PAMITOR-914111 format. One line per field, with one value per residue (C-alpha): residue number from 1; x, y, z. Coordinates in steps of 0.2 Angstrom, whole numbers, plus 5000, padded with zeros to 4 digits. Example, Ala and Ser with C-alpha at 12.3 -4.5 7.8 and 13.67 -1.06 7.14 Angstrom:
! residues 2
pos: (1, 2)
x: (5062, 5068)
y: (4978, 4995)
z: (5039, 5036)
This chain:
! residues 758
pos: (1, 2, 3, 4, 5, 6, 7, 8, 9, 10, 11, 12, 13, 14, 15, 16, 17, 18, 19, 20, 21, 22, 23, 24, 25, 26, 27, 28, 29, 30, 31, 32, 33, 34, 35, 36, 37, 38, 39, 40, 41, 42, 43, 44, 45, 46, 47, 48, 49, 50, 51, 52, 53, 54, 55, 56, 57, 58, 59, 60, 61, 62, 63, 64, 65, 66, 67, 68, 69, 70, 71, 72, 73, 74, 75, 76, 77, 78, 79, 80, 81, 82, 83, 84, 85, 86, 87, 88, 89, 90, 91, 92, 93, 94, 95, 96, 97, 98, 99, 100, 101, 102, 103, 104, 105, 106, 107, 108, 109, 110, 111, 112, 113, 114, 115, 116, 117, 118, 119, 120, 121, 122, 123, 124, 125, 126, 127, 128, 129, 130, 131, 132, 133, 134, 135, 136, 137, 138, 139, 140, 141, 142, 143, 144, 145, 146, 147, 148, 149, 150, 151, 152, 153, 154, 155, 156, 157, 158, 159, 160, 161, 162, 163, 164, 165, 166, 167, 168, 169, 170, 171, 172, 173, 174, 175, 176, 177, 178, 179, 180, 181, 182, 183, 184, 185, 186, 187, 188, 189, 190, 191, 192, 193, 194, 195, 196, 197, 198, 199, 200, 201, 202, 203, 204, 205, 206, 207, 208, 209, 210, 211, 212, 213, 214, 215, 216, 217, 218, 219, 220, 221, 222, 223, 224, 225, 226, 227, 228, 229, 230, 231, 232, 233, 234, 235, 236, 237, 238, 239, 240, 241, 242, 243, 244, 245, 246, 247, 248, 249, 250, 251, 252, 253, 254, 255, 256, 257, 258, 259, 260, 261, 262, 263, 264, 265, 266, 267, 268, 269, 270, 271, 272, 273, 274, 275, 276, 277, 278, 279, 280, 281, 282, 283, 284, 285, 286, 287, 288, 289, 290, 291, 292, 293, 294, 295, 296, 297, 298, 299, 300, 301, 302, 303, 304, 305, 306, 307, 308, 309, 310, 311, 312, 313, 314, 315, 316, 317, 318, 319, 320, 321, 322, 323, 324, 325, 326, 327, 328, 329, 330, 331, 332, 333, 334, 335, 336, 337, 338, 339, 340, 341, 342, 343, 344, 345, 346, 347, 348, 349, 350, 351, 352, 353, 354, 355, 356, 357, 358, 359, 360, 361, 362, 363, 364, 365, 366, 367, 368, 369, 370, 371, 372, 373, 374, 375, 376, 377, 378, 379, 380, 381, 382, 383, 384, 385, 386, 387, 388, 389, 390, 391, 392, 393, 394, 395, 396, 397, 398, 399, 400, 401, 402, 403, 404, 405, 406, 407, 408, 409, 410, 411, 412, 413, 414, 415, 416, 417, 418, 419, 420, 421, 422, 423, 424, 425, 426, 427, 428, 429, 430, 431, 432, 433, 434, 435, 436, 437, 438, 439, 440, 441, 442, 443, 444, 445, 446, 447, 448, 449, 450, 451, 452, 453, 454, 455, 456, 457, 458, 459, 460, 461, 462, 463, 464, 465, 466, 467, 468, 469, 470, 471, 472, 473, 474, 475, 476, 477, 478, 479, 480, 481, 482, 483, 484, 485, 486, 487, 488, 489, 490, 491, 492, 493, 494, 495, 496, 497, 498, 499, 500, 501, 502, 503, 504, 505, 506, 507, 508, 509, 510, 511, 512, 513, 514, 515, 516, 517, 518, 519, 520, 521, 522, 523, 524, 525, 526, 527, 528, 529, 530, 531, 532, 533, 534, 535, 536, 537, 538, 539, 540, 541, 542, 543, 544, 545, 546, 547, 548, 549, 550, 551, 552, 553, 554, 555, 556, 557, 558, 559, 560, 561, 562, 563, 564, 565, 566, 567, 568, 569, 570, 571, 572, 573, 574, 575, 576, 577, 578, 579, 580, 581, 582, 583, 584, 585, 586, 587, 588, 589, 590, 591, 592, 593, 594, 595, 596, 597, 598, 599, 600, 601, 602, 603, 604, 605, 606, 607, 608, 609, 610, 611, 612, 613, 614, 615, 616, 617, 618, 619, 620, 621, 622, 623, 624, 625, 626, 627, 628, 629, 630, 631, 632, 633, 634, 635, 636, 637, 638, 639, 640, 641, 642, 643, 644, 645, 646, 647, 648, 649, 650, 651, 652, 653, 654, 655, 656, 657, 658, 659, 660, 661, 662, 663, 664, 665, 666, 667, 668, 669, 670, 671, 672, 673, 674, 675, 676, 677, 678, 679, 680, 681, 682, 683, 684, 685, 686, 687, 688, 689, 690, 691, 692, 693, 694, 695, 696, 697, 698, 699, 700, 701, 702, 703, 704, 705, 706, 707, 708, 709, 710, 711, 712, 713, 714, 715, 716, 717, 718, 719, 720, 721, 722, 723, 724, 725, 726, 727, 728, 729, 730, 731, 732, 733, 734, 735, 736, 737, 738, 739, 740, 741, 742, 743, 744, 745, 746, 747, 748, 749, 750, 751, 752, 753, 754, 755, 756, 757, 758)
x: (5488, 5497, 5496, 5511, 5508, 5513, 5517, 5530, 5537, 5547, 5561, 5558, 5574, 5576, 5581, 5593, 5588, 5601, 5601, 5611, 5629, 5634, 5648, 5665, 5680, 5690, 5709, 5718, 5731, 5743, 5743, 5753, 5765, 5780, 5784, 5772, 5780, 5772, 5781, 5777, 5781, 5788, 5778, 5788, 5796, 5787, 5797, 5810, 5813, 5828, 5824, 5838, 5840, 5831, 5817, 5815, 5811, 5792, 5784, 5768, 5776, 5788, 5775, 5765, 5780, 5782, 5763, 5761, 5774, 5771, 5752, 5752, 5760, 5749, 5764, 5781, 5796, 5805, 5823, 5827, 5844, 5858, 5860, 5841, 5840, 5826, 5829, 5818, 5808, 5797, 5800, 5806, 5806, 5788, 5781, 5769, 5756, 5745, 5747, 5735, 5735, 5736, 5734, 5742, 5733, 5716, 5721, 5721, 5704, 5706, 5713, 5699, 5686, 5694, 5694, 5676, 5672, 5682, 5671, 5655, 5662, 5667, 5650, 5642, 5651, 5651, 5632, 5632, 5645, 5660, 5677, 5684, 5703, 5712, 5723, 5741, 5748, 5766, 5770, 5756, 5738, 5725, 5715, 5698, 5690, 5700, 5697, 5678, 5677, 5688, 5678, 5662, 5669, 5674, 5656, 5655, 5662, 5653, 5659, 5677, 5677, 5669, 5680, 5696, 5700, 5708, 5725, 5719, 5711, 5728, 5737, 5725, 5729, 5748, 5753, 5768, 5763, 5747, 5742, 5746, 5740, 5724, 5719, 5722, 5712, 5698, 5697, 5697, 5683, 5673, 5675, 5673, 5667, 5655, 5642, 5642, 5641, 5626, 5618, 5620, 5613, 5598, 5594, 5594, 5582, 5570, 5567, 5557, 5539, 5534, 5534, 5520, 5511, 5512, 5495, 5499, 5489, 5494, 5496, 5503, 5513, 5527, 5541, 5559, 5573, 5587, 5600, 5593, 5596, 5591, 5597, 5612, 5630, 5631, 5644, 5657, 5673, 5677, 5694, 5700, 5718, 5715, 5723, 5739, 5743, 5758, 5770, 5759, 5748, 5751, 5746, 5731, 5735, 5729, 5714, 5707, 5709, 5701, 5686, 5673, 5670, 5687, 5696, 5688, 5698, 5714, 5727, 5733, 5744, 5738, 5742, 5731, 5725, 5713, 5698, 5681, 5687, 5687, 5674, 5671, 5664, 5647, 5636, 5621, 5610, 5594, 5580, 5566, 5548, 5550, 5567, 5569, 5581, 5588, 5583, 5593, 5578, 5563, 5550, 5534, 5537, 5525, 5525, 5518, 5511, 5509, 5523, 5535, 5533, 5547, 5546, 5551, 5541, 5527, 5529, 5530, 5537, 5555, 5554, 5571, 5579, 5570, 5581, 5574, 5583, 5590, 5587, 5569, 5562, 5558, 5560, 5568, 5572, 5591, 5588, 5577, 5590, 5598, 5614, 5608, 5615, 5618, 5623, 5614, 5623, 5629, 5628, 5618, 5611, 5604, 5592, 5596, 5585, 5595, 5612, 5608, 5601, 5619, 5629, 5620, 5624, 5635, 5653, 5656, 5663, 5682, 5692, 5708, 5710, 5720, 5735, 5734, 5749, 5756, 5774, 5787, 5797, 5812, 5801, 5792, 5809, 5816, 5801, 5801, 5820, 5819, 5804, 5812, 5829, 5821, 5809, 5823, 5837, 5849, 5853, 5839, 5851, 5856, 5839, 5837, 5821, 5817, 5817, 5805, 5794, 5792, 5789, 5776, 5765, 5768, 5762, 5746, 5741, 5743, 5727, 5737, 5749, 5750, 5761, 5755, 5762, 5759, 5757, 5757, 5746, 5736, 5745, 5739, 5753, 5741, 5743, 5761, 5769, 5776, 5792, 5796, 5801, 5787, 5785, 5786, 5804, 5810, 5805, 5821, 5830, 5823, 5840, 5842, 5843, 5844, 5828, 5819, 5824, 5815, 5800, 5797, 5802, 5788, 5792, 5788, 5772, 5764, 5766, 5762, 5742, 5742, 5753, 5747, 5742, 5735, 5716, 5715, 5721, 5704, 5697, 5696, 5694, 5710, 5706, 5717, 5725, 5721, 5727, 5736, 5749, 5748, 5762, 5766, 5777, 5780, 5788, 5792, 5776, 5765, 5753, 5743, 5729, 5722, 5714, 5714, 5714, 5698, 5690, 5703, 5716, 5735, 5745, 5763, 5773, 5790, 5800, 5810, 5821, 5822, 5820, 5812, 5793, 5787, 5773, 5762, 5751, 5737, 5735, 5720, 5714, 5713, 5704, 5687, 5696, 5704, 5688, 5680, 5693, 5692, 5673, 5674, 5688, 5680, 5661, 5657, 5666, 5658, 5641, 5642, 5652, 5649, 5660, 5675, 5688, 5684, 5688, 5707, 5707, 5709, 5723, 5724, 5740, 5746, 5749, 5730, 5727, 5741, 5734, 5717, 5727, 5726, 5743, 5753, 5769, 5780, 5794, 5805, 5804, 5820, 5824, 5824, 5813, 5796, 5782, 5768, 5751, 5740, 5722, 5711, 5726, 5724, 5739, 5745, 5761, 5770, 5785, 5802, 5806, 5806, 5803, 5795, 5785, 5773, 5760, 5747, 5736, 5737, 5727, 5734, 5721, 5722, 5713, 5697, 5688, 5691, 5686, 5669, 5668, 5673, 5659, 5646, 5654, 5652, 5634, 5630, 5639, 5630, 5647, 5650, 5661, 5675, 5671, 5659, 5666, 5653, 5658, 5676, 5674, 5663, 5676, 5689, 5678, 5676, 5695, 5699, 5711, 5723, 5722, 5734, 5726, 5728, 5719, 5705, 5702, 5699, 5688, 5678, 5675, 5669, 5658, 5650, 5645, 5638, 5627, 5621, 5616, 5607, 5597, 5590, 5587, 5579, 5567, 5562, 5559, 5548, 5538, 5535, 5526, 5537, 5533, 5542, 5560, 5572, 5589, 5602, 5620, 5625, 5643, 5638, 5630, 5641, 5643, 5633, 5617, 5618, 5619, 5607, 5597, 5597, 5615, 5625, 5632, 5637, 5625, 5630, 5622, 5605, 5594, 5576, 5567, 5549, 5538, 5535, 5553, 5562, 5579, 5579, 5587, 5589, 5599, 5591, 5594, 5584, 5571, 5557, 5564, 5564, 5547, 5529, 5522, 5515, 5526, 5517, 5524, 5542, 5554, 5568, 5584, 5597, 5614, 5614, 5600, 5602, 5604, 5620, 5629, 5632, 5643, 5653, 5656, 5661, 5673, 5682, 5682, 5691, 5705, 5707, 5708, 5724, 5733, 5731, 5734, 5751)
y: (5508, 5509, 5495, 5490, 5492, 5476, 5484, 5479, 5494, 5494, 5506, 5516, 5518, 5529, 5515, 5521, 5521, 5508, 5490, 5483, 5480, 5462, 5454, 5453, 5442, 5447, 5447, 5442, 5454, 5440, 5435, 5451, 5449, 5439, 5438, 5452, 5464, 5470, 5462, 5466, 5451, 5458, 5453, 5446, 5457, 5463, 5460, 5473, 5476, 5484, 5488, 5490, 5507, 5499, 5492, 5508, 5518, 5513, 5512, 5505, 5491, 5487, 5486, 5475, 5464, 5462, 5462, 5443, 5442, 5459, 5458, 5443, 5454, 5469, 5481, 5481, 5492, 5498, 5505, 5516, 5514, 5522, 5537, 5542, 5557, 5570, 5587, 5592, 5607, 5613, 5631, 5627, 5645, 5648, 5631, 5632, 5620, 5615, 5597, 5585, 5581, 5562, 5555, 5538, 5526, 5533, 5527, 5509, 5501, 5489, 5503, 5515, 5502, 5501, 5520, 5521, 5507, 5518, 5533, 5523, 5517, 5534, 5541, 5527, 5531, 5550, 5551, 5543, 5556, 5545, 5549, 5533, 5529, 5517, 5505, 5502, 5484, 5478, 5495, 5497, 5503, 5489, 5486, 5487, 5483, 5467, 5462, 5465, 5454, 5440, 5439, 5439, 5425, 5415, 5415, 5431, 5437, 5424, 5410, 5416, 5418, 5401, 5392, 5401, 5407, 5424, 5417, 5412, 5429, 5437, 5425, 5430, 5448, 5445, 5447, 5437, 5435, 5426, 5423, 5440, 5449, 5439, 5444, 5463, 5461, 5453, 5468, 5480, 5471, 5470, 5488, 5496, 5483, 5471, 5484, 5490, 5472, 5469, 5485, 5481, 5464, 5470, 5483, 5471, 5460, 5475, 5471, 5487, 5490, 5507, 5520, 5523, 5539, 5549, 5555, 5573, 5587, 5604, 5617, 5632, 5636, 5649, 5654, 5650, 5661, 5652, 5661, 5653, 5635, 5627, 5610, 5602, 5603, 5596, 5583, 5575, 5570, 5552, 5551, 5561, 5559, 5569, 5585, 5576, 5565, 5555, 5546, 5531, 5541, 5543, 5560, 5560, 5556, 5568, 5558, 5560, 5579, 5580, 5570, 5577, 5560, 5552, 5567, 5562, 5546, 5544, 5531, 5524, 5510, 5494, 5501, 5508, 5523, 5512, 5523, 5517, 5509, 5525, 5527, 5545, 5540, 5545, 5545, 5555, 5564, 5562, 5573, 5576, 5579, 5598, 5600, 5611, 5610, 5625, 5627, 5634, 5645, 5651, 5638, 5635, 5622, 5612, 5609, 5592, 5586, 5568, 5555, 5549, 5531, 5519, 5515, 5497, 5491, 5504, 5508, 5525, 5518, 5522, 5539, 5544, 5531, 5537, 5545, 5556, 5557, 5574, 5570, 5564, 5565, 5546, 5540, 5524, 5516, 5515, 5496, 5493, 5500, 5488, 5490, 5494, 5508, 5507, 5525, 5541, 5548, 5566, 5578, 5574, 5557, 5549, 5534, 5520, 5526, 5542, 5532, 5520, 5534, 5542, 5525, 5519, 5534, 5530, 5537, 5552, 5548, 5549, 5560, 5571, 5588, 5602, 5609, 5626, 5633, 5634, 5627, 5630, 5615, 5621, 5624, 5607, 5598, 5606, 5601, 5583, 5580, 5587, 5576, 5560, 5563, 5567, 5552, 5540, 5550, 5548, 5557, 5554, 5545, 5532, 5526, 5509, 5507, 5491, 5500, 5513, 5500, 5491, 5507, 5513, 5497, 5498, 5516, 5513, 5498, 5507, 5514, 5527, 5533, 5552, 5552, 5564, 5566, 5579, 5574, 5586, 5575, 5577, 5593, 5598, 5600, 5612, 5624, 5620, 5615, 5597, 5590, 5584, 5596, 5603, 5617, 5630, 5624, 5629, 5648, 5657, 5640, 5635, 5628, 5617, 5600, 5592, 5599, 5596, 5577, 5575, 5585, 5573, 5558, 5545, 5541, 5559, 5557, 5571, 5561, 5543, 5545, 5553, 5541, 5535, 5517, 5524, 5523, 5539, 5549, 5548, 5557, 5576, 5582, 5585, 5574, 5580, 5566, 5554, 5562, 5576, 5571, 5575, 5577, 5572, 5579, 5566, 5565, 5550, 5540, 5550, 5538, 5534, 5522, 5506, 5510, 5505, 5517, 5525, 5514, 5501, 5509, 5507, 5520, 5525, 5534, 5542, 5547, 5563, 5564, 5561, 5546, 5530, 5526, 5509, 5501, 5486, 5479, 5466, 5458, 5463, 5445, 5445, 5462, 5454, 5443, 5459, 5468, 5454, 5453, 5472, 5471, 5455, 5462, 5479, 5478, 5493, 5505, 5498, 5498, 5517, 5520, 5507, 5516, 5517, 5510, 5523, 5537, 5533, 5536, 5518, 5505, 5488, 5479, 5468, 5454, 5452, 5451, 5438, 5427, 5427, 5421, 5437, 5439, 5455, 5461, 5475, 5486, 5501, 5514, 5524, 5541, 5539, 5523, 5520, 5510, 5503, 5497, 5486, 5486, 5483, 5481, 5488, 5497, 5507, 5513, 5526, 5538, 5534, 5552, 5569, 5566, 5572, 5560, 5562, 5550, 5548, 5535, 5527, 5513, 5503, 5493, 5478, 5488, 5490, 5474, 5477, 5495, 5490, 5477, 5492, 5503, 5489, 5487, 5506, 5505, 5491, 5503, 5519, 5526, 5541, 5538, 5549, 5548, 5538, 5521, 5520, 5537, 5532, 5517, 5526, 5539, 5525, 5517, 5534, 5536, 5518, 5522, 5528, 5512, 5498, 5482, 5473, 5488, 5488, 5470, 5474, 5489, 5478, 5465, 5478, 5487, 5471, 5468, 5486, 5483, 5467, 5475, 5489, 5478, 5468, 5483, 5493, 5479, 5478, 5497, 5495, 5480, 5490, 5503, 5518, 5525, 5542, 5544, 5559, 5560, 5568, 5572, 5568, 5573, 5591, 5590, 5591, 5574, 5580, 5582, 5565, 5553, 5539, 5545, 5527, 5521, 5537, 5529, 5543, 5541, 5542, 5529, 5529, 5535, 5537, 5552, 5556, 5571, 5573, 5579, 5579, 5583, 5567, 5552, 5534, 5521, 5506, 5495, 5506, 5515, 5507, 5515, 5533, 5537, 5530, 5537, 5525, 5520, 5531, 5547, 5541, 5546, 5536, 5546, 5539, 5544, 5530, 5520, 5501, 5503, 5514, 5500, 5487, 5499, 5504, 5486, 5482, 5497, 5492, 5474, 5478, 5487, 5473, 5460, 5469, 5461, 5444, 5451, 5458)
z: (5677, 5661, 5649, 5638, 5619, 5610, 5594, 5582, 5572, 5556, 5553, 5537, 5527, 5511, 5499, 5486, 5468, 5462, 5466, 5480, 5476, 5473, 5483, 5474, 5476, 5492, 5491, 5507, 5511, 5515, 5496, 5493, 5507, 5512, 5531, 5535, 5522, 5506, 5491, 5472, 5461, 5445, 5429, 5414, 5402, 5386, 5370, 5364, 5345, 5337, 5319, 5306, 5297, 5282, 5293, 5302, 5286, 5287, 5304, 5299, 5288, 5303, 5316, 5304, 5303, 5322, 5326, 5327, 5341, 5350, 5350, 5361, 5375, 5372, 5372, 5366, 5365, 5350, 5350, 5335, 5326, 5336, 5324, 5325, 5337, 5334, 5341, 5356, 5349, 5363, 5368, 5385, 5392, 5387, 5390, 5405, 5412, 5427, 5432, 5440, 5458, 5461, 5479, 5475, 5486, 5480, 5462, 5467, 5466, 5480, 5492, 5486, 5492, 5508, 5510, 5506, 5519, 5532, 5527, 5531, 5547, 5552, 5547, 5558, 5573, 5570, 5569, 5587, 5593, 5593, 5585, 5578, 5578, 5566, 5576, 5571, 5573, 5568, 5562, 5550, 5550, 5553, 5537, 5545, 5528, 5527, 5545, 5542, 5527, 5534, 5550, 5539, 5528, 5543, 5550, 5559, 5576, 5587, 5576, 5575, 5594, 5597, 5585, 5591, 5573, 5577, 5574, 5557, 5554, 5559, 5547, 5532, 5536, 5534, 5552, 5558, 5576, 5574, 5592, 5599, 5584, 5584, 5601, 5597, 5581, 5591, 5602, 5588, 5579, 5594, 5598, 5580, 5568, 5577, 5581, 5563, 5557, 5569, 5564, 5545, 5547, 5558, 5545, 5531, 5541, 5545, 5563, 5565, 5559, 5555, 5569, 5581, 5580, 5596, 5603, 5608, 5615, 5607, 5621, 5611, 5596, 5596, 5585, 5591, 5585, 5576, 5587, 5603, 5609, 5625, 5620, 5630, 5624, 5607, 5606, 5618, 5608, 5612, 5618, 5634, 5627, 5612, 5618, 5623, 5609, 5611, 5599, 5599, 5587, 5568, 5561, 5550, 5532, 5519, 5514, 5531, 5530, 5513, 5517, 5529, 5537, 5536, 5543, 5560, 5559, 5569, 5570, 5586, 5593, 5602, 5619, 5633, 5623, 5612, 5609, 5616, 5632, 5642, 5655, 5650, 5633, 5629, 5613, 5610, 5623, 5632, 5628, 5640, 5634, 5636, 5628, 5613, 5598, 5589, 5571, 5556, 5553, 5562, 5562, 5572, 5586, 5596, 5615, 5620, 5637, 5633, 5634, 5621, 5616, 5611, 5593, 5596, 5611, 5611, 5629, 5637, 5653, 5660, 5651, 5658, 5647, 5631, 5618, 5604, 5588, 5583, 5565, 5564, 5582, 5583, 5601, 5608, 5625, 5626, 5630, 5615, 5602, 5590, 5600, 5618, 5627, 5646, 5650, 5646, 5630, 5629, 5614, 5598, 5595, 5579, 5578, 5566, 5552, 5551, 5553, 5539, 5527, 5529, 5528, 5512, 5502, 5488, 5488, 5477, 5459, 5459, 5448, 5448, 5454, 5445, 5455, 5462, 5453, 5435, 5432, 5419, 5414, 5425, 5440, 5438, 5436, 5452, 5462, 5455, 5458, 5475, 5479, 5473, 5481, 5498, 5497, 5494, 5503, 5488, 5472, 5459, 5447, 5460, 5464, 5455, 5445, 5454, 5470, 5464, 5457, 5473, 5483, 5471, 5473, 5491, 5492, 5482, 5492, 5509, 5517, 5527, 5513, 5511, 5495, 5482, 5464, 5451, 5433, 5418, 5407, 5391, 5386, 5368, 5355, 5347, 5362, 5367, 5351, 5348, 5355, 5337, 5324, 5314, 5300, 5314, 5319, 5301, 5303, 5299, 5297, 5280, 5275, 5290, 5282, 5300, 5306, 5289, 5289, 5305, 5300, 5286, 5296, 5297, 5315, 5320, 5330, 5320, 5304, 5309, 5311, 5293, 5284, 5267, 5274, 5290, 5291, 5302, 5287, 5280, 5295, 5291, 5309, 5319, 5334, 5348, 5357, 5343, 5327, 5335, 5349, 5367, 5379, 5396, 5410, 5423, 5440, 5452, 5455, 5443, 5435, 5420, 5425, 5417, 5400, 5382, 5367, 5360, 5347, 5352, 5341, 5342, 5351, 5351, 5365, 5363, 5378, 5373, 5388, 5407, 5418, 5413, 5412, 5418, 5408, 5411, 5397, 5395, 5378, 5368, 5368, 5387, 5388, 5393, 5406, 5413, 5414, 5423, 5436, 5439, 5441, 5452, 5463, 5466, 5462, 5474, 5462, 5446, 5455, 5457, 5441, 5427, 5415, 5428, 5416, 5403, 5416, 5417, 5435, 5442, 5444, 5451, 5457, 5442, 5455, 5458, 5439, 5437, 5451, 5441, 5426, 5417, 5407, 5412, 5404, 5409, 5401, 5406, 5393, 5393, 5384, 5365, 5365, 5358, 5367, 5356, 5362, 5352, 5349, 5364, 5375, 5393, 5399, 5414, 5422, 5431, 5429, 5438, 5439, 5429, 5411, 5395, 5383, 5368, 5362, 5348, 5341, 5324, 5314, 5300, 5289, 5300, 5314, 5303, 5309, 5328, 5325, 5320, 5335, 5346, 5340, 5343, 5361, 5364, 5358, 5372, 5385, 5378, 5376, 5364, 5349, 5345, 5326, 5315, 5310, 5295, 5289, 5290, 5279, 5267, 5264, 5262, 5248, 5239, 5239, 5236, 5222, 5235, 5245, 5245, 5238, 5255, 5264, 5251, 5254, 5273, 5269, 5257, 5271, 5283, 5270, 5266, 5284, 5285, 5270, 5277, 5293, 5284, 5273, 5288, 5299, 5285, 5281, 5299, 5299, 5284, 5291, 5307, 5296, 5293, 5276, 5275, 5271, 5269, 5262, 5274, 5272, 5290, 5288, 5288, 5305, 5321, 5330, 5345, 5334, 5326, 5340, 5344, 5359, 5365, 5363, 5358, 5342, 5330, 5315, 5297, 5285, 5292, 5307, 5312, 5319, 5324, 5320, 5339, 5340, 5324, 5333, 5342, 5332, 5334, 5325, 5317, 5332, 5343, 5332, 5343, 5358, 5351, 5358, 5360, 5344, 5331, 5316, 5304, 5313, 5311, 5297, 5290, 5286, 5275, 5267, 5255, 5247, 5246, 5227, 5230, 5240, 5226, 5215, 5230, 5234, 5216, 5216, 5232, 5227, 5211, 5220, 5232, 5218, 5212, 5226, 5218, 5200, 5206)
């Protein structure tokens, strides 16, 4: 007589190292729709400025003049005088580049979260031998992520059924026929999402205790060849209709083909071919006590005589219903599973431990891929024009910008979009030559006064960063993309994602030729509100990539930001026009068609204070700086005779703040017990070797090292985190003594006071 073992077992799960992702703010799909159709509400326009010929002579002075108005919008457009037409100087015949590949709907943060969710659902069913299919309702793919979240918000599947809320669910998802669509959504949730929801909730509650150890009697050990397998046929594909697809099915979108899990998804209509309702469906397979599994490599295997016992109920009865996991060899009665099975499954089967260990794995970090081919400008232009005319079924010059804008945001918000754009971004002028005239353009044409005038023109983007009143002119290094312009070759829908500039500097973009570029900007004063909404809307992405906004790979629909009271402004930049972005302003946009642009950063003296604020912010994020802010200020002080009095006043204020910080922190270091000090000229070290090992700040004025590893440095904020050694082993490294600062302050203050004398 066998006795049932009353044992409670816990399912052991490999917990991820990171903490559980917090819940974010869910955006109802209906909030972006009207009458069941996606609609993009166009933000207000950014200001447009048209300087006179006299005003246009000095770009920094003119931008300072319009700053009070333009800065409130984050971005602005500047139209040069009608007679200003710089020649395009790129060597078109020899200009070759390899663009980036942009899968448009993967760019959008909200859509990427949905695709990541689909990947988890696909994994969940795939590990149980089932091929999931994504339904189509009212001519659009059902957003399973939104369906899952809305039902969860409304109290769960049972509550929605009991309270008859399926019509409300359909309404929140933007479906017009609420009653009929609600019934279809219920069936889809019940088939695909409710089992996953129950599974997820059960795992969280940890209903299983740790597995029972089987008492087994070893009979013999033998080596099994990897080429031999006695296991039953591996996996039975779910749908018997797979081989004869009808027009009710939508072809797999590109992201399903690229992703090893998502490519198992299919899209199907709401008719009789709904997957999962076939009597031929099976998941997993039954394993008898003498079954054998093939191995990838030779490995000793053990034959057992004793019974397998269910890891939940502890009983070995009904052995014919015990399933053994193909991943870990745990055994369960079919009726004891979290989601009980009523039929013997076919193919491989995974227990819930193995399933959850796969499902909880974080998604891979997102980034762009390079195209497989190199283009000349002519080849890229032909491809770009052909794409746009074919997509809109009309000549490229006849497509309204408003139509392209609506279509763009519709594409990026669609989970089943297959549109791909290519973008020749961040092309270095040092490698390809600038679109503006430079000294190279005069070779053989030294007497060409037309070219020469534009070479020396202050609006030439090669000149703006190094103008007399530009702070960046005091940086000796040629920082590509910041001091040295980058160029951009766009096509329809190619995108530059939400970002603000390095060190929160200004940027200026000039469209040499081609179709317009559409911009969206957030005022710098609203940058933190923007970041908060981004993180609240898609916490899953920031949980795995905290520095996501620094990667320039993510967009979010401006309408979502506007609904959260983040101010957004837009503009269409036409050929021959400038767009200026202001400090800390987040901006994004896309190209309306084939075009060529060039951009660079610049920093007037009014940037200095926010530049220091940015470096402190970078320190809190452990983000690497492009240059040392302290070094820049000290160089400006040393050359303060070249500064304008107003600029000197701003430099004095910043230097004074730096000195106050050094006095306080050096005293703390001395009180801690550090007694040894060394003079170091940090400017002669490469930046990579003079970074704080805690916050990554580039060091210049001071640092701390330890004799246990002299190469490791820390800033004065983090010297106690450098190592566990006592203070006496640490060494203070300085570029300036405290006694050297007062003369520097007096020097720059004297220059600043000239403004009031004059």
